[in-house]
C-alpha positions as CSV (number, residue, x, y, z in Angstrom):
1,M,117.9,151.7,58.5
2,I,117.8,153.0,62.1
3,A,121.2,153.6,63.6
4,W,122.2,152.7,67.2
5,L,122.9,156.0,69.0
6,G,124.0,154.6,72.4
7,P,122.3,154.0,75.8
8,A,122.3,157.8,76.7
9,D,119.8,158.3,73.8
10,F,117.1,156.1,75.5
11,P,114.6,157.2,78.1
12,E,115.8,156.2,81.5
13,H,112.9,153.7,82.0
14,R,114.1,151.8,78.8
15,R,117.8,152.0,79.2
16,D,118.4,149.6,82.1
17,A,116.0,147.0,80.7
18,L,117.7,147.1,77.3
19,L,121.2,146.8,78.7
20,H,120.1,144.0,81.0
21,R,118.6,142.1,78.0
22,L,121.7,142.6,75.9
23,A,124.0,141.5,78.7
24,W,122.0,138.3,79.1
25,V,122.1,137.6,75.3
26,A,125.8,138.4,75.0
27,D,126.7,136.8,78.4
28,T,128.9,139.8,79.2
29,D,128.5,143.3,80.6
30,E,131.5,144.7,78.7
31,P,130.2,148.1,77.3
32,A,132.0,147.6,73.9
33,A,130.5,144.2,73.4
34,L,127.0,145.5,74.3
35,A,127.4,148.4,72.0
36,A,128.5,146.2,69.1
37,L,125.5,143.8,69.6
38,A,123.0,146.7,70.0
39,S,124.4,148.4,66.8
40,A,124.0,145.2,64.8
41,R,120.4,144.7,66.0
42,A,119.5,148.4,65.5
43,A,120.6,148.1,61.8
44,Q,117.6,146.0,61.1
45,P,113.9,147.1,61.6
46,C,111.7,145.4,64.1
47,R,109.5,142.8,62.6
48,L,106.0,144.2,63.1
49,I,102.9,142.6,61.6
50,T,101.6,144.7,58.7
51,G,98.2,145.0,57.2
52,S,94.8,145.7,58.6
53,V,92.4,143.9,60.8
54,A,88.7,143.4,60.4
55,L,87.3,144.8,63.6
56,T,83.7,143.7,63.0
57,P,83.0,141.7,66.1
58,P,82.2,138.0,65.7
59,I,79.6,136.1,67.8
60,A,80.4,133.1,70.0
61,V,77.9,130.3,69.5
62,L,77.6,127.3,71.7
63,G,78.1,123.9,70.0
64,D,76.9,120.4,71.0
65,D,80.5,119.7,72.1
66,G,80.1,122.1,75.0
67,R,82.5,124.6,73.4
68,Y,81.9,128.1,72.0
69,H,82.6,128.6,68.2
70,L,83.2,131.9,66.5
71,R,80.8,132.9,63.8
72,H,81.4,135.9,61.5
73,G,78.3,136.6,59.5
74,T,77.3,133.1,58.4
75,R,80.8,131.6,58.5
76,Y,82.2,129.6,61.4
77,L,85.9,130.5,61.7
78,C,87.0,127.3,63.3
79,A,85.3,124.9,60.8
80,R,87.9,122.9,58.9
81,A,87.3,120.6,56.0
82,W,88.4,117.0,56.7
83,R,91.4,116.0,54.6
84,G,90.6,113.1,52.3
85,R,87.1,112.7,53.7
86,K,83.7,114.1,52.8
87,K,82.1,116.8,54.9
88,P,79.5,115.8,57.5
89,P,76.0,116.4,56.4
90,P,74.8,120.0,57.2
91,P,74.1,121.6,59.5
92,A,77.0,119.8,61.3
93,L,80.4,121.7,61.0
94,P,83.6,119.7,60.3
95,H,86.5,120.3,62.7
96,E,90.0,119.1,62.4
97,Q,93.0,119.8,64.7
98,W,96.6,118.6,64.6
99,C,98.0,117.8,68.0
100,K,100.9,116.0,69.7
101,W,100.7,113.6,72.6
102,W,103.0,111.6,74.8
103,S,102.6,108.8,77.4
104,A,104.9,107.7,80.2
105,D,103.4,104.3,80.5
106,G,101.6,103.7,77.2
107,H,98.2,103.9,78.9
108,H,97.7,107.4,80.1
109,Y,98.2,110.2,77.7
110,R,98.8,114.0,77.8
111,V,98.0,116.2,74.8
112,N,100.4,119.0,73.7
113,P,102.7,118.9,76.7
114,P,104.8,122.1,77.5
115,T,108.3,122.2,76.0
116,G,110.8,120.2,78.0
117,T,108.2,118.1,79.9
118,R,108.2,115.0,77.7
119,P,109.8,112.0,79.6
120,E,112.8,110.4,78.1
121,E,111.1,107.0,77.8
122,G,107.8,108.2,76.6
123,H,105.6,107.3,73.6
124,P,105.2,110.5,71.6
125,G,102.9,110.7,68.7
126,S,101.0,113.2,66.6
127,G,98.1,113.3,64.2
128,S,94.8,114.9,63.3
129,V,91.7,114.7,65.4
130,R,88.4,115.0,63.5
131,W,85.0,115.7,64.9
132,A,81.7,117.3,63.8
133,V,79.9,120.0,65.7
134,L,76.3,121.1,65.6
135,A,75.9,124.8,66.4
136,L,73.1,125.4,68.8
137,D,72.0,128.8,67.4
138,S,68.5,127.6,66.2
139,E,65.2,128.9,67.4
140,L,65.2,126.1,70.1
141,A,68.4,127.6,71.7
142,L,68.3,131.4,71.4
143,D,70.5,131.8,74.4
144,S,73.4,129.9,72.7
145,E,74.9,133.2,71.4
146,T,77.1,135.3,73.5
147,D,79.8,138.0,73.5
148,P,83.2,136.3,72.7
149,A,84.9,138.5,75.3
150,L,82.9,136.8,78.0
151,V,84.0,133.3,76.9
152,R,87.0,131.8,78.9
153,R,89.8,130.1,77.1
154,R,88.9,126.6,78.3
155,E,85.3,127.2,76.9
156,R,86.5,128.1,73.4
157,C,86.8,125.7,70.4
158,P,90.3,124.2,70.7
159,V,90.9,124.7,67.0
160,D,91.5,128.4,67.4
161,Q,91.2,129.1,71.1
162,D,94.6,130.9,71.1
163,S,94.1,132.8,67.8
164,A,93.8,136.6,67.4
165,R,90.2,136.1,66.2
166,W,89.1,135.8,69.9
167,P,89.0,139.1,71.8
168,P,90.6,139.2,75.2
169,F,88.6,137.6,78.0
170,Q,86.9,140.4,80.0
171,G,86.7,138.7,83.4
172,P,86.3,140.4,86.7
173,V,90.0,141.0,87.2
174,L,91.1,142.5,83.8
175,G,87.7,143.2,82.3
176,P,87.4,146.8,83.5
177,I,90.9,147.6,82.3
178,I,90.3,146.0,78.8
179,R,87.0,147.9,78.4
180,A,88.7,151.2,79.3
181,L,91.6,150.5,76.9
182,I,89.2,149.6,74.0
183,A,87.0,152.7,74.7
184,A,89.9,155.1,74.7
185,L,92.3,153.6,72.1
186,G,90.3,151.0,70.1
187,P,90.4,147.2,69.9
188,A,93.3,146.8,67.5
189,C,96.8,146.2,68.8
190,H,98.1,149.6,70.1
191,T,101.5,149.2,68.3
192,C,101.0,147.4,65.0
193,H,97.3,148.1,64.6
194,S,97.1,145.0,62.3
195,T,95.3,142.5,64.5
196,L,93.2,142.5,67.7
197,G,94.8,143.3,70.9
198,V,94.5,140.4,73.3
199,F,97.1,141.1,76.0
200,V,97.0,143.9,78.6
201,D,100.6,145.2,78.6
202,H,102.1,146.9,81.7
203,D,105.4,148.2,82.9
204,P,106.9,145.4,85.1
205,A,108.5,147.9,87.5
206,S,105.6,150.4,88.1
207,F,102.6,148.1,87.1
208,Q,101.4,151.0,84.9
209,V,99.2,149.8,82.1
210,R,100.8,150.7,78.7
211,G,98.3,149.4,76.2
212,L,96.6,146.4,74.5
213,L,98.8,144.3,72.4
214,C,98.5,141.4,70.0
215,R,100.4,138.1,70.7
216,H,103.3,139.0,68.4
217,C,103.9,142.5,69.8
218,N,103.5,141.3,73.3
219,T,106.2,138.7,72.8
220,W,108.8,140.8,71.0
221,L,108.1,144.4,72.1
222,E,110.9,144.6,74.8
223,T,113.5,143.4,72.2
224,C,113.4,146.7,70.3
225,P,116.9,148.3,70.2
226,H,115.7,151.6,68.6
227,P,115.6,154.8,70.6
228,T,112.9,156.2,68.3
229,G,111.6,155.9,64.7
230,C,110.1,152.5,65.4
231,A,106.5,151.6,66.4
232,W,107.7,149.4,69.3
233,G,110.3,152.0,70.4
234,D,107.8,154.9,70.3
235,Y,105.3,152.8,72.2
236,L,107.8,152.1,75.0
237,N,108.9,155.8,75.1
238,D,105.4,157.1,75.4
239,P,102.9,154.4,76.2
240,P,99.5,155.3,74.6
241,A,97.5,154.3,77.7
242,A,99.7,156.2,80.2
243,H,97.3,159.1,80.4
244,L,94.5,156.7,81.6
245,G,96.3,156.1,84.9
246,L,95.4,152.4,84.9
247,T,97.3,150.0,87.2
248,Y,97.8,146.3,86.4
249,P,96.3,144.2,89.1
250,R,98.9,142.0,90.9
251,A,96.3,139.3,91.2
252,A,96.4,138.7,87.5
253,I,100.1,138.0,87.3
254,S,100.0,134.6,89.0
255,R,97.2,133.4,86.8
256,K,98.3,131.0,84.1
257,P,96.1,129.8,81.2
258,R,95.1,126.2,81.4
259,R,95.7,123.8,78.5
260,S,92.7,122.0,77.1
261,G,92.6,119.6,74.2
262,A,90.1,118.6,71.6
């Protein structure tokens, strides 16, 4: 158990952000209330992912559906057996994806809408979508294989386009930074080291790049209430990529990933 020691025990660059977050959660700026909340949270360890990640890079292979599919050795990671149905004849690969949809008029549909955007008088539904894919990695299409880091999200198989199996997209904006981070610190998440890092993390005030994070750590990192003795806290106290002197490009902040269905 890691005890709460008080705001003075945090580095200055963490102190204000932590107190602001606690005040927002508690809906008060009363020091005693914030200390009680922080103490309760610090009594529990942060929930990091544990284990190890297979860092052998997969290959992205173009399918006849126009999407790229990850292949690790001879196994396609996005292939899913159809429930209650036979597999399609080889070499076709079975794919199945559960999705939600809604319609405002019963004729035009949107798939997997963002939270809070479904109209009150809509027609929501859900179900599994099944389709077969033929991978174009035969002798007739030798150029169908590529580096997964060069495949944009909208070009990836929708079954696992957001999974940690895909390395971060190394486009013209963030590509040089991602390559520098991987070369200096490795491709695994720079806090938990249990899955691939897919997000370039930066200090929102200084734009200094701090490291490469997995989805879980990128989401919960700033909630860490521990001054030290925790992987997230130690990362924030002394970012592993600080010595590289990388600056997060402001042009990348306004870019939002596009949704694409099956």
